[in-house]
N, C-alpha and C positions, 0 to 999 in steps of 0.2 A: 622495676614495668619495664618490660624488654620493647622493648621498639620497628621491632621484624618488620609488626604490620601497620606503616604508614612512611612508607619511603616516602612521599613526594611532599609530609611531612617535613619531616624531618630533613629533607633535601632546600628546600625553603626555610626554616632555624638555619641550617648551614651560610645559605645566601646573606642572611640577617646579620649572624654573626662579623660577615665579612663585613657585607655596605657597614655597621650600625660599633661596630665599640673596633675589631681593626682601621677600619681608614676615616669612619667616623672618626674617632675614639672617645665615646660619651659612655663615661662613665655611668649617667639609668639604665641605659641599656646592657652592657655587662653586668649588672646584676639581674635581670632580668632576664638574662637568654644562658649564661656562665651558672656548676652547678657553686655552693657553698663549697664542693671537695678540691672544682679541676683546678686540674693537669696538666699545662704545658711541657710537651715533652720538647725542646728549644729550649738556648741557654738562658737568661737576666729573667723569667717570669714568674712567681710564688703561688705559690694558695691563692683558691676561691677568687671573686669573680672580685673585689677591693683591687689587692694587687693589679689585675687585671688593666684596672683603667689607669690604676696608676701606671703600669709602666708605660703605658699609649703613650702617653699624658709626656712623661719625659722622649718618648721615640720622635715623638711631635716639636718635644722644645729641639729637643740638639739636634733634628730637622732641618727646621730652620723656615717650616712653610702652611700651613692655610691649610692642615687634615681635610678640609670639606671642597677645598678645589676639588681634588684626585676622587676620582670618582669609581664607583666599581665597575670595570667590563664587562659583556656576553662571561656569564663563560662557556668556557671552552667540550664543556663538558661535568652533568654533577655522577658520578655511579654509585650506586645504594645496597648495597648487604646489608639483610642483618642490622648491626645498631651503631653498624659503622655507616658515614658516608665521606666519601674522595672530590674538592671542584676540585676544577682543572679553568686554568685564567694568563689565557693571554699579555704577554709584558712586555713590549721589547724592549731592548736597553742598550742605552751606549754601549756600539764599539770600541773594545778597548783601547783599539794602533786608533780612529779615528772616534769622538766621544760626536760628530758630527752624523753618523751612522749610525745603527741599531743595528740587531741583532735581533732573532725570532730570542722569543725563552719566552717558557711556562710553566707559574708558577704554580704550588697545590696543597690541597691541605687538604684534612683525614680527623674528621670529630666521631667519638666512639658518642650517641646521644643512651641517656636516661628521662625517665620522669617529666619529656619534652621541651628538654637543657641539653645540654651540651659541657661531659663533662672527662672527657681529656679530645688531646689535639695532637698530631704528628705536620708541624711547618716543616715544609723544608729552608726551615730564613739560617739565610748563617751571617755570623753572629757580627764579620768586621766589612763584610759586604752590603748595605741597603738598596736592594730593589731603586729603582726609579720609575712613577708612576703617573702618564702621562693622562689630561684630563680629557673623562673625554674618551679614552680611552676602547677599543674591542675590539673579539674576530670576530672576523670574515670574514662572509659567506665561505672561501675551501676550509676555517681553520674552525668553525662552526661543526657538533659531530652534535650526535644523541648515543646512548646504547642501543644495538642499531634492532629493529623487528622483526627479529629473527627465528621466532616461534619459541618450544621447546629448545634453552639451551643447558649442554651435561659446565653448569660453570664450576666446575670443579676439576672437568677436562682442561677446562682451558687452560683456569686456573695449576695445576702438573705441566701445563705444555712453557708456557712461566718461562714458573722453578727447571723441570727440566734442561733450556732454556742456555739461562744461565747456568748453569751444572756443566753443560758440555762446554759451550762455546762459551767463556768466559771466566770459569773454572779453569778451563784447560789451553787458553784462545789456544782453540783449535777454528780457524776456517776455515777445512774441509764439513765442519757436525753447521755453519748454516744451516744447508738444504735442507734441513733435515726437520726447521721447525720454522724459515722461511718462508713468504712470496714470493715468486720468481722479480715481480712488480713490484714488492714493501717498496713501503712510501712517509719516509720521511715528516714533521710536520719542521721542520727546521731547514733553511738555506745551507746552512755554512756545514750539514752532513752530507756523511754522503749517498747518493740515493739509489735504492731496484739491490738485490738482493748483493749483486757486486761487488756496490760499493758497499755495501760489511760487508763484504769474506776479505776486501779489500781493508778494510780499516780493522776486522782485527790484525789481521798477520803482519801490516804494518806497526803495531801495537804490541806483540809479539815479538818482531825484530830490530825492535828499539828496549822493550826492559822485561828479557826471558829473565821466567820463574819459573815454580816447581808451580805445580797443576796443583790448586787450593781452590777448596768448594767454596767458595761465597757468601756471606755474611749471611744467616738466617734473619727474616722480610721479619721487619716490622709490620707492616701494610702489609696485607693481602687479601684486594676488593674486585668483586666483579659484579657487572649484573649486564647483560647481556652478550651483545660479544666484544665489552670492554670489559681484561686486567687492569686493575693500575697495584702497584709489588711498591714498594719503600724496604730500605733494609738502614740500619744506622749504622756510618764512614764516622767511630772519632774523632774528628777536629784537632790537633793541637794548641794550646794557648799560644802569646805569641808573645817573645820578652824567652820566651825560652823551658821555664818555670817546673819539665815532663805533665804539665795538667792538658784536660782536650774538656772538646763541648761538646753535644752530642751535632751531630749536619745530616736531616733523612737524603738522602739521595730515591727523589722518584724516574722512573721509568711506570709508562702508563701502552696497553699496544691493543691495537683492534684486532682481535681472529675471525679470519676467516678461511674455510675449507677445512680447517683442524692447521692450519701455521698462517703468523706472527704477518697484518700483511700491509698496518699504521703502528707507525711508536712516534708520539709526544717526550719527553725527554728537557725534567725538571736541569736540566745540570748546567749552571752560569761557569758559562763560554769563563765571561771578567774572574771570575775562582771558582776556577776545579777544583772537588773534590780530590785533596791523596788520604791513600789507598798502605792503610799497612801502619 
């Protein structure tokens, strides 16, 4: 049974999953909310609700804290399209060089819904850098948002805009192409990232100067979902296992954009400053 006709119920299901399974590590909730063949595209979790529950118990034990003490932040946004739901949470993280300070971080998870349960999940979990959660943390007013009420929206055009932006700007590291896709007052929802179109142009130019390489097409998106004026995209960037074995594990690098007047106007990055992914 497709889940295309019940976006609000699908969103609530994902939030219940985050609250009851990911945060509270409730084995009963796992069996209630996920399918028997549940698959998570992240390291360390086998299939099925029992495997999920056991993994969550292990995480709680390894992290040495009471999982019930860490509440679920209010989502920055949830986006539903077809049978997919993406939730974005604001979880400020300790500065790598100054643990007494924090930097803006946005955690993403995408779930596929089937017959009223979660069947697949793509989180941007880092295998070796667990996230720190502050009790009762929530997105503040200037971060909380929602898919805009923009009337009839061409979701496919918005998704294609994001795809083209990645190919033209980051595939070739061409700062001159930024203006074709990005609004002048482009807003980054992270204080440590450059603001405005000019800031993004300078950022791309720095990357091109420090790491020159041949043009390469970005990896095909593993997740591409849109609702209203928001588009979420994620690509799988396999990361090397520690120890030099040559093996890798799946890491999903997320970005979300608000589209306004045919250009990218806002950006939420899922890249962890403490553990930036390695490319190639």
